[in-house]
LUMKOL-381484 format. One record per atom (N, C-alpha, C, CB): x, z, y. Coordinates in steps of 0.02 Angstrom, whole numbers, plus 50000, padded with zeros to 5 digits. Each point is the difference from the previous one (the first is absolute). Glycine has a CB too. Example, Ala and Ser with C-alpha at 12.3 -4.5 7.8 and 13.67 -1.06 7.14 Angstrom:
BEGIN
506605039049716;499555000050059;500455000050060;499055006249941;500774990250112;500425000350059;499615003750055;500594989249968;
! end
This chain:
BEGIN
505985037449042;499885000950078;499654993650029;501095007650012;498694992150037;499694994450019;500114998150089;499145003149888;500644991350118;500224997850084;499464999050039;500954994249971;498995006650091;499584999050024;500024997150080;499715007949905;499844988150113;500204996850067;499535002550041;500504989749963;499765011850104;499515004050061;500034994650057;500335014149977;499134984650037;499844996450074;499745003850069;499694991349919;500875007250138;499595005750042;499474996950036;500985007150018;498884996350011;499274998950047;500224999050093;499185010249895;500224988850122;500114999450088;500275005650019;499064993450031;501335005450037;500525003150031;500634998249980;499325007950015;500954988549930;500514999649966;500284992650042;499555007549873;500054989150155;500054993650013;500594999350055;498714997949966;501604995450037;500485000950063;500084992450018;500735011949965;499404986650100;500014992250016;500434997849951;499844999950123;500154992149875;500504998149963;500035002149907;500535000950135;499005002249844;499955001049933;500154993349949;499165009650042;500474986049978;499844992649968;500554995650004;498865000550031;501645000850011;500454995650013;500594996749953;499645006050092;500454999449858;500564998749962;499664999149909;500945008250108;498384989349890;499525000649944;500204992649988;498915009850026;501024987849897;500064995049983;499534994950032;500475005849911;499674988150102;499554996050024;499394998149961;500924996850056;499165002649885;499494997949951;499535004850000;500714994149933;499415012650060;499565004350032;499505000250060;500815003449950;499394995550105;499724999550064;499564992450006;501085008450050;499264987849930;499624993349977;499535000049971;500734996249997;499085009249938;499485001149958;499625004050043;500534999049891;499595004450146;499595005550044;499724997250048;500665008249983;499664987450052;499774995950054;499414994649974;501255001650057;498874996349899;499584993949955;499225004049986;501274994049922;498875012750058;499435004449953;499495001550095;501035009349843;499324992750207;499755001250057;499624994050037;500905008549998;499664986450005;499894995250045;500205001250073;499154997349923;501455006250067;500355001150059;500725002449991;498925002450049;501474995650005;500685003549999;500175005950000;500134992850039;499925010749882;500275006750011;500615002750040;499494999249907;500974996450087;500575001550041;499855002450062;500554992349947;498895006850085;499925002050063;499665005550012;500104990250020;499715013849919;499665006649987;500415005850020;499424995049908;501345006350076;500335004250010;500445000650066;499844999549884;499874998150180;500345001750053;499785006850030;500174987950016;500215014450029;499625006250030;499365000150042;501085003149998;498864990750030;499214998850027;499554999449943;500344993550103;499825001949851;499455000949955;499855004549955;500124991550017;500235013049962;500205006449960;499475004650028;501354998449985;498465001450077;499355004950032;499454997349984;500485003750095;499474991849853;499334999249972;500085001349933;499604991950076;499715013149903;500065004349937;500034993549939;499205012750053;500504982349970;499864994349948;500914997349980;498484995250066;501855002949992;500634998149975;500485003849974;499794993650064;500245013849948;500285005749971;499824999549925;499905007150109;499464992349867;499855000649939;500304994849955;499065005450042;500804988949987;500354993449961;500594999549992;499324994750034;501065007650005;500714999250013;500295005949938;499914996050154;499765009949840;500145005249953;499844997049929;499745009750089;499784987249915;499764997049932;500474994149990;498715003450010;501484991050025;500474995849990;500735002649985;499244993750067;500895011049967;500785002149995;499965002749920;500325004350145;499255001049845;500065003249931;499814994949949;499725011550042;500034984749931;499914993849974;500704996549981;498914999750069;501334997649990;500624996850007;500555004949967;499604993550110;500595011949917;500555003849970;499845001649920;500255005350124;499164997149866;499915001549933;500054993749950;499305009650045;500734984849990;499974993049953;500774998849984;498874993550061;501735010549995;500684998550011;500305004649947;499964996850129;499655008849854;500295004049942;499834997649955;500065008550037;499714987549916;499974994449945;499945005449933;500864988750066;499045017149938;499865006149944;499155001950003;501385006250020;498574994549922;499215003750001;499985007249997;499554990649939;500105011450116;500115007149983;499365003449957;500755000650114;499345004149856;499475004549975;499285002050040;501075004049949;499094995350116;499305002650043;500264999350071;499465009849913;499904989550131;500004996950061;499745004950032;499954988949977;500075012250088;499495005650053;500184996950078;500155013749917;499244987050121;500115000150077;499715001650012;500374994750028;499765007850050;499695005550036;499664995450057;500915010949971;498464989850020;499454996750044;500074992349974;500065008750118;500174987849959;500004992649992;500424998049938;499884998650127;500725006949855;500474999249962;499644997849903;500805009850113;498534994049890;499754998049951;499784992049973;499805011650032;500244985750024;499784991350001;500784997649954;499144997750158;501435001949864;500584997049976;500065003149940;500534997550102;499435008749895;499885003949925;499564994349943;499855014050073;499604985649963;499514996649946;500254993950000;498945005850014;501224990950014;500274993449990;500705000649933;499604996650153;500815006549869;500585000949953;499695002849932;500895002650101;498565001549907;499695000949935;499714996049951;499915007150057;500004986749992;499544995049947;499345000450019;500675001649900;498985003250144;499325000050003;499894995350050;499805011149961;500434988750086;499674997050064;500584993149999;499435013250085;500244980149955;500404994950002;500225001050075;499434992249903;501355003850106;500175001550063;499514997050060;501175000949946;498604992250043;499664997850066;499435005749990;500274985350015;499285015549947;499515002150016;500055008050014;499544989649940;501025013650068;500195005550018;500115000050066;500375002049902;500084991750111;500234996550092;499215002050021;501044985749992;498375009949994;499455000150030;499695006750011;499944989449957;500025013749995;499625007250001;500325003250049;499715001349885;501044998550105;500375004650057;499764998850069;501025000049933;499034992750080;499984997950066;499185002550018;501024988849990;498545011149981;499465002349999;499825006950024;500044992349924;500465010950016;500055008050004;500065003050074;500604999649884;499924997050131;500325001050075;499594998050049;501044998149964;498574998050037;499524998250050;499305004350006;500544988749982;499575013749963;499365004449988;500005006550032;499894994949895;500905009250093;500225004350025;500145001250066;500224999349908;499944994850138;500335000850067;499234999150024;501464994850004;498085000849974;499334999050045;499625004649991;499984989649998;500205016849972;499575005449975;500055004850064;500224998849861;500525003550154;500315002450049;500434997050025;499765007649967;500084990250087;500534995150041;500505003650039;499144991850014;500545015350010;500525005750047;499755006049981;500214993850109;500175009749926;499965007349996;499935003249926;499484998950116;500744997649839;500165004149933;500664999249981;498924998949957;501145004149973;500634998949971;500225005149942;500274994950113;500305007249877;500265004449946;500645003750035;499574991949894;500425013750083;500635004350014;500195005249933;499644999750140;501175000149848;500285002249961;500015008450014;500564987949984;499385015649970;500235008450005;500405000849963;499145004850023;501284996749982;500555005149974;500195006450009;500264992050001;499485011849956;500255007350000;499465003749963;500664999550114;498804999849925;499365003649984;499954998549924;499364998850121;500205005849840;499894999249945;499284997149987;500865008549986;499044989349970;499294996049991;499235003650020;500724994649900;499405011650059;499425004450020;499985001650069;500025004649895;500584997250145;499894999150076;499744995550045;500675004749976;499634988950003;499784993250028;499144998649993;501314995249962;498485007749979;499354999149990;499585004650029;500304995049911;500015012150111;499575003950043;500064998050060;500045008749940;500514988950107;499944997550052;499544993650000;501085005750022;498774989949944;499514994350016;499445001849977;500704991549997;499025013849959;499455002250010;499755004050069;500204999249881;500275003550142;499865001850078;499984995350041;500465008849989;499774986750006;500124993950085;499564993949965;501615002050062;498304996349871;499414995349996;499424999350030;500395000849926;499264995850106;499374998550021;499894993549996;499985008550063;499504990349955;499544993050030;500424996550051;498795005749993;501414998750064;500284996250060;500815001249985;498895002050096;501455000949853;500625000149984;500085000849941;500245002950087;499654991749871;500074999749923;500904998749992;498544993949970;501485010649968;500844998849971;499775003249932;501055001750116;499414995749844;499984999949946;500555000849952;499194995150045;500925006749891;500775000549958;499894993149983;500255013049941;500214984850044;500204992749995;500434998949949;499894998350111;500775004049886;500455001049931;500405005449993;500064989549995;499915011049953;500425006149969;500744997449976;498835006049952;501624995750082;500474996549991;500775005149950;499344992150131;500485013649895;500495005849963;499525005650016;501384995850019;499035009849946;499755005550016;499855003850081;500544999249884;499994999150154;500065000650061;499954994550047;500535008249958;499134985250026;499964994850044;499304997349998;501214997749988;498465001550046;499264996949996;500034993550049;499345012549979;500204983250028;499684996050054;499315001650025;500654991949953;499195008150092;499404999950034;499794994550033;500205009850005;498964988650002;499874994350018;499405002350048;500484992849893;499455003150172;499365001350027;500154996950089;499635012749900;500114993250133;499854996650077;500675003750032;498434999050016;501784996350027;500765002750042;499665007050018;500674987450068;498865013649963;500015007850023;499915004749949;499564997050100;500065001449853;500065004549936;500725001749963;498864994749983;501415001250022;500674999849955;500665003450048;499544987349928;500375011350144;500255001950039;499845009650006;499974985450045;499665014749941;499655008949996;500335003949929;498574996050056;501494999349899;500355001149946;500705002950018;499324991149944;500775003750075;500784999150028;500265007350033;499754986150035;499895014150012;499975005350045;500005007949961;499334990750083;500345009349868;499715006449965;500765002349956;498434995649985;501944997349984;500545002449951;500525001050037;499684994649907;500445004650152;500645000850046;500235007649968;499564992350130;501045007849861;500455004449994;500045001849914;499755004250135;499804992549834;499814999549938;500154994649955;499305006050048;500794987849983;500164994749964;500044994750052;499485004249892;500574989250094;500224994650042;499464993749979;501415004650005;498204994550054;499564993950002;500144993050029;499365008850001;500824987249943;500234993150022;499474993549996;501155004949958;498414993650103;499764995949992;500304991849972;499455009350077;500234987149875;500164994749965;500024993650021;499675006549936;500444989150050;500024992950037;499364996249958;501504999150032;498055003449967;499244998649970;499564999950057;500165006049891;499224991550128;499684998950054;499375000649968;500804993250069;499065006449866;499205001449980;500205008749960;499384983349966;499975019150036;499895006349945;500004999249928;499355003950081;501164994149891;499914998249923;499795007349958;501034989250010;498945008449923;499775004549943;499515005350041;501204998849916;498194999750104;499705007350017;499334994749999;500975011150088;498434993649929;499294996750008;499784995150046;499805009249965;500624991350086;499964997150059;500024990649967;500705012850089;499534987749866;500164992349975;499694998949925;501214999650072;498305003949933;499304997849948;499814992149991;499435011350045;500274989950029;499624992649999;500624994250004;498815004850074;501594995449934;500424994049987;500414999049941;499995000550108;500005005049861;500135000449923;499404996649965;500675011350008;498624990450006;499464996049959;500114991950024;499025011149997;501134988950080;500034991250000;500414997249961;499814999550101;500875004049894;500524997349965;499864997949913;500715007650096;498894998049895;499825001149922;499604992449990;499815015849993;499784982750038;499484993850014;500414995249994;499205004250077;501284994749948;500504992349988;500495000349949;499994997450118;499995008249852;500584999749929;499894995749960;500155009949992;500414988449984;500044994749923;500145003849954;500434990150038;499275007649907;500165001649926;500615002649972;499334992249995;501135013449991;500455001149977;500194998949931;499855005550085;500774992849887;500115000849931;500355007549986;500114986349988;499805015149933;500415006749987;500794999850013;499115002349911;501125001650122;500765002850013;500364997449944;499745011250060;500914984749945;500494999849935;500405005650009;500094987949982;500095013650084;500355007850015;499505006150020;501044993450046;499145011549941;499575005050016;499975003650070;500155000949884;499244997750138;499795000050077;499815008150005;499454986050017;501105017750032;499625007750025;499755000050068;500785006849932;498664995850061;499544998650060;500345006750045;498684993849934;501385004650145;500255004650038;499445005650012;500824991250049;498545007349926;499475004650029;499765003649957;499724993550074;500385003349862;499815004549925;500465005049973;499474990349964;501295005750059;500615004449979;499944997449918;499965012450099;499814983149869;500004998249927;500144991449996;499075011149968;500924987549971;499904992949977;499494997950009;500595000649934;499184991250087;499454996449990;500084994149962;499665004650093;500004994549844;500084993649967;499384996950008;500825003349920;498664999250087;499244996949998;500064994350061;499245012449958;500534981250048;500204995750071;499455002350037;500584988849962;498705013150017;499645002050041;500105006650039;499414993149934;500815012850036;500345004650034;500464998650048;499795004749915;500784992150061;500574995950061;499584998250047;500884994349931;498685000450058;499744997450058;499705004150058;499874992049922;499835013150026;499635005350073;500515004950023;498745000849952;501875000250008;500605003550036;500284995250055;500345006749890;499574987850100;500504996050059;499494999250069;500794991449899;498755008850100;499314997950022;500055005250053;499254995249892;500695010950072;499755005650034;500625005950012;498764996949943;501734999250049;500615005350016;500175002550072;500494994249905;499135001350139;500095001350063;499685005850022;500144989350012;499325012749967;499535006550016;500055006249947;499144991450052;501445007249907;500215006149948;500465003250022;499764995249912;500265009950086;500735005750004;500554996849937;499165013950036;501424984950008;500434998949944;500575006249996;499774986250013;500195014949912;500445005849967;500584996749988;499155006949944;501444992050082;500584996249981;500355007049971;500064988350096;499905017249909;500415004849960;499624999549948;500505007750077;498884992649905;499805000749931;500124993249954;499115008850046;501054986450004;499994993049965;500805001449974;499024990650086;501555010049938;500505001549990;500235004949951;499904996050095;499735008649901;500165006149946;499554995749940;500085014150084;499324983949917;499804996749929;500464995449981;498865000950019;501584994950023;500474993749961;500495003849977;499854989650071;500335016349960;500565003249969;499885003849934;500415000750113;498905002649890;499785003549938;499904994349936;499355010050082;500684983649945;499884995149945;500744997849980;498774995550047;501615006149981;500774998849964;500354995050050;499625001149861;500194996650216;500144997150035;500755004550020;498684994050023;502055001349972;500525002250021;500544996250046;499685005649904;499814987550108;500274996350041;499374998750060;500924995049899;499325006050172;499434996350032;500384996950051;498975007449977;500944986250045;500144995250038;499454999750062;500584994349895;499615006450150;499674997650077;500024994450025;500225008550028;499304986849968;500114994750035;499834999750075;499874995749892;500584999050146;499995000650062;499284998150048;501284998249966;498725004250078;500425003350054;500185007750010;499514990850046;501145010949955;500115007750007;500095004249941;499374998750093;500585006749917;500205004349947;499685005949993;500944995550010;498405006250039;499735005249997;499595003749928;500064995250123;499694999849844;499825003449927;500595001449958;498944994049998;501685003650003;500345001749960;500195006550022;500244989249964;499905014050118;500185006749994;499315005649984;501074996150086;498355001949907;499545002949979;500075002249911;499384993150111;500735001349871;500095002449936;500635002649963;499184993250006;501425007150034;500545003049978;499765009449988;500884988750072;498605013149962;499665007549985;499675000449938;499785001750113;500134993649864;499624999849937;500464997649940;498924997650069;501644997849934;500294997149953;500565004749987;499604988650027;500325016949931;500775005749975;500424996149978;499545010149957;500384984649994;500354994549967;499964993750008;499985006449941;500464988750050;499854992750007;500294998150064;498935000249934;500774993150089;500294995550052;499454997550028;501034997049950;499065006950140;499464997450045;500264995850053;499375009749978;500534985150026;500534995650058;499504993150029;501405003049919;498914995750139;499374994950034;500624994750004;498855008050088;500624986549909;500274993450013;500584998550050;498894997849971;500985004850098;500404998450046;500635005850016;498934992750040;501625004449948;500405002550004;500545000449918;499155005250115;500444991749844;500104998749935;500304993049991;499065007949972;501504992049979;500044992949990;499524998149941;501224999850045;498544992149964;499504997949947;500245000749935;499544992350072;501095007049914;500244999049934;499955007849969;500844988750032;499285015250006;500055006949958;499165002849976;501285003850082;498204994649975;499425000349981;499944996749934;499675000850114;500254993149900;499904996149927;500295003449946;500034989350050;500815012949944;500175002949937;499655006449994;501064994549998;498825009250051;499525008149976;499194996649972;500615010750124;499144984549894;499404999049970;500214996349930;499294999650119;501094996749872;500204997549945;500235004349933;500244992050088;500025013149939;500195006249964;499385002749990;501105002350045;498414999349986;499375003749980;499714994649935;499695006250142;500204989149889;499984994849949;500174999449924;500164996950099;500475003249908;500445001749946;499805006749955;500894994250076;499115009749959;499645006949959;499484999449964;500285005850076;499234991049942;499244998449971;499944995449951;499595002250099;500994994349893;499994995049930;500025004849941;500704989650052;
! end
């Protein structure tokens, strides 16, 4: 059996999420960015995509370090791919901070208002794809962004287009607007991804297997991993496929890093056997013991 650490994406953030983190991690992040990161997680600051993404990166890395044991796999949803790459040993934390700061700025400036993301719970993927084909146009762009589960998807696009989709599924599902102010994981961010790719640093081969949430398979080659990180903002996330891939590869322990437990709920639909647990609400020594037991079995 194997273990997997998963890192959440935008929408999981909340104010005060950095408050209890170890001072050394916050000081390290502040030094790398040349600013005090403790000021990024207020409710007012988190209105910024840049602040949200930096907080999720910092929180993910800090909590993963506290676990003190090495997992077999890491994966992250959207911005969660960056702390996953750091913990895998492929991307330096300081470089990740600078890249994520730029990533957030590029995404926010591309669509400062009038766009976002909406979760659709209930309709099957084929139904959603049919609706998007009917509603999408140059004036009302809307795209499939995430495949989270068999009956849970996320769409991205203009407010008007997303509202049209929401109106069409009434009675057959629920549409919930996410706390994301940019249309991630679709063609609208292609130019932003190209700009981020130009600023990217060389990566090293990951020491821990990195599962791509857009390809739903492992990536070992540093150049392919660089492409995956730079362009994940404009590619569809197949989280359902990623978790399924992990389970088929023998993963029976999944631990979700803070904040939140959304990914834990999604994975329980896939894990017929094993343990799926979120850091939040669990004792640190319990999580460490679970990882230690997996390490012992691999010896």
